[in-house]
N, C-alpha and C positions, 0 to 999 in steps of 0.2 A: 342571775340564772333564772329565777322565777318569772320575771317579766319576759325574758327571751323565750322561755318555754311557752308562756301563754300566747305570745304574739305569733310564733310559728305554728302552734297548734291551731289557732283560730284561722289565720290566713292560709296556712297549708291545707286545712280541711276544705276551705272554700275552693281552692284550686283543685284539690283531689276530687271534690264533688263534680266539678265541671267535667273532668276527664272520665270519672266513673259513669256519669249520666250518659255521655256520648257513647262510651264503649258498651254500656248495657243496652242502649237502644240499637246499636249496630248488631249486637248479638241477637236480639229478638228479630232483626231483619235478615239474619243469616249472612251478614256482611262482615264477618270477622277478618276477612282479608284486608279491610281498611284500617285495622288496628295500628298497623305500622305508621300510617300517616298521622293518626291521632297522637301516638306516642312521640313522633317527630316534632309535632307542633308543641307539645308540652315540654319536651326537652329544649327546644329552641327558646321558648318563652322563659324557662328557668335560667338558661345560659345568659340571655340578654339581661335579665333582672340582676343576676349575680354580678355581671360585668359593670352594670350601672352603679350598683351598691358599692363595689370595690373602688370605682373611680371617684365617687363622691367622698368615700372614707379617706382615700389617699389625699384628696384635695383639702379636706377639712383638717386632716391630721397634721398638715404643715403649718397651720395657724397657731399663734401663741398669744398669751396675754389677753388684752381687751378684745382683740379681733376674734379670738377663740370663744370667749364668753358671749360676745354678741351673736356669733354664728350658732352656738349651742342654744341660746335663748330663742333665736328666730326659728331654728329647726324644730325645737320643742313646740312652739306655738303653731307652726304649720302642721306638725304631726297631730296635734289636738284636733285641728279642723278636719284632716283626712280621716282620723279615727272616728270622729263623730259622723261624718258622711258615710263611712263604711258600714258601721253597725246599723244605721237606719236604712241604708240602701239594701243591705242583705235582708233585713226584716221585711221590707216592702216587696222584694223580689223573690222571697223564698217560695211562695206559692206558685209562681209562674215561671221560675227559672228552668225547670225541667221541660215544660212545654215549649218555651222559646228555643232551647237548645235542640230539641227534637225537630222543630221546624227548620232550623238552620241545617241540620244533618240531611233532612229530606231534600232541601233545595240543592245542597252540594251533590247528593247522589243523583238527582234528576238531571242536573246540568253536566255531571261527570267531571266536575272541577275538583281535582285532588287538592289544590291549594285552598279550596273552601274548607275542607275538613281540617287541614293543617292550621288555618287561621283561627278556627273556632277555639281550639285549645291553646294556641300560641297567644292570642290576645287575652284570654281569660287568665292563664298562668302568668303572663307578663305583668298584667295589672296587679294581681295579688303579690307577685314577687317584688315589684317596685315598692308597693306599700310596705311590705315586710322589711325591705332594706332600709327604708326611711325610719321605721319604728325601731329597728335594731340599732340604727345609728344613734338614736337618743339614749338607748340602754348602754351602748359601748362607752359613752362618756363617763358613766358612773361605775359600771360593773367590771370593765376590763374585757379584753378580747377573749381570753381563755374561758372565763365563766359564761360569757355571752354565747360563745360557740357551743359549749356543752349544752346549755339550756335550749338553744335553737335547734341543735341536732336531735335532741330527745323529743322536742315538740313536733318537729317535722316527721320523725319516725312514727309517732303516735297518729299524726294526721294521715299519713299514708296508710296505716293500718285501718283507721276508720273508713277511709275512702275505699279500700279493698273490700271491707265488710259491706259497705253500701252497694258496691258493684255486685257482690254475691247475693244481694237481696236480704241481708240480715235484718230480722225483725227486732233485734235487741238494741238497735241504735235509734234512740229518740232524738232526731235532729232538732226538733223544736225546743226541747228541754236543753239540749247542748248549747244552742245559740242563745237561749235565755240566760243560762248561767255564765257562759263566756262573755256575753254582751255586758252583763253587770260588772264582771271583773275588768273588762276593757274600759268601761266608764270610770271605774276607780283609777285605773292606770292613766287614763287621759286627764283626769282631774289632777293627778300628781304631776303630769307633764305641764299642765297649765301653770301650776304653782312654780314649777322649776323654771319655766320660761320667764315668768315675771321676776323671779329671784335673779336670774342671770342678767336680765336687762336692767334691773336695779343696781347690780354690781358695777355695770359699766356706765351708769349715770344717765340712762335713757329717761328714767323718771325716778323721782324721790320716793321716800317712804314716810308715812305718818308716825309709825311706831315699829321699831325693830331693835332687838328681837322681842317677840311677845313672851317667849320663854327661852331659856338656854339650858339644854341638857347635854351639851357636848362632852362634859366630863362624866356623864353617866355610863356605867359599864354595859348596860343593856340597850338603852335607847340613843346613846351618844355615839358609840362606835362599836365595832365588832360585826360578826356575821348577821346577827338578827337585825341590827340597825341598817346594815347594807341591804338586807332582804326587804325591809319596810320601805327603804328609800327607792330601791329599784322597781318595786311593784306598785306601791301606793303613793310615792312622792313624799315620804316622810322627811321632815327636816327637824333637826334638834334645836335649831334657832331660827324659826321662821319670822318673816315680817307680817304685819297685819294684812297687807295686800295679798300675800300668798294664801293666807287662811281664807280670806274673803272669796277670792276667785276659785279656790279649791271647793269650798262649800257651795257656792252658787252654781258652779258647773255640775257638781255631783247631784245636787237636788234637782236642778232643771232637767239635765239629761236623763236621770233615772225616772223622773215623772213622765216624760214623753215616751221613753223606751218601753217602760212597763205599762203604759197606757192607763195611768192612774186617773181616778175621777174624784172630784170634790164631793163631799156629802150633799145629799139632795137639798137639805135646807139652805146650804151655802149657795148652791147653784141658783135657787129661786131668789135669794136675797141679793146675790152679787150685782145684778143690774142696778138695783136701788143704791147699793153702796158706792158703785162707780159713779153714779150721778149725784152723789152726796145728798141723797134723800132717804129718809127713814121710810120703811114700808107703810107704817101707820099714816105718815104725812101724805104719802102718795095716794092712799086710799081716801083720805079726807079730801084731797084735791079732786078726786074722781066723783065725789058725791055732789049732787045738784044743790045749788044755794036755795034754802027754803024761802028766802025773801024774794 
């Protein structure tokens, strides 16, 4: 439930922001008569996305055994790639998203193309909706339909509320902080998906393991089974009996993605010395080489 809530909250807010920005700009232009076309585009995008998600779920739901495990592992790895692209794309586009949407609205109004307004929200909502369907599919495999549906509905409702607040010009919504926090949680979720994908592919023999399990807590009442274990598994990819490869890819992805997402920097002394380390030369030796030969 927690993972489904996080996914629909994040993705739903991005879709809601697109609609809110377009409608708020139309309101400032006194063109509220075009709201119906913006809403139509958003509704069409959401409908197509839900239809695509249901179709994929029904197709995958018919699989069993090794085919199901292979499909789950493949979908998990694809979802990791899409999640990574999504959080970095949104961080890069955040400052220019509003301006780009307003330019598209201006063009649609100047040309009188109703379909232009429809397409703006249709494409934006459809993109976010298909991404959401893919991510929810990875959650469904572990959490079940009912739990996933509840979490997704609550997250979507919260996203719509945030989007309405943004449309009303609320100063209490710090979008930069919101995307920083949810981006960090999404990275945790993606790291878990990476480990899960590796585990599923190991189960079907795509590649072997050096050490498995690293630990075994399946019999533990807290971390082995039960609601808390399911929560950790669904949101962070926790496994009570992981292989060494699961742990390695989880840690490497988490550290690398977090480093670039939060724009971390090496200490100044490290940045100065790093070129020398990479060339396998000590700073002192490099200085000595630079001094002229007294002879």
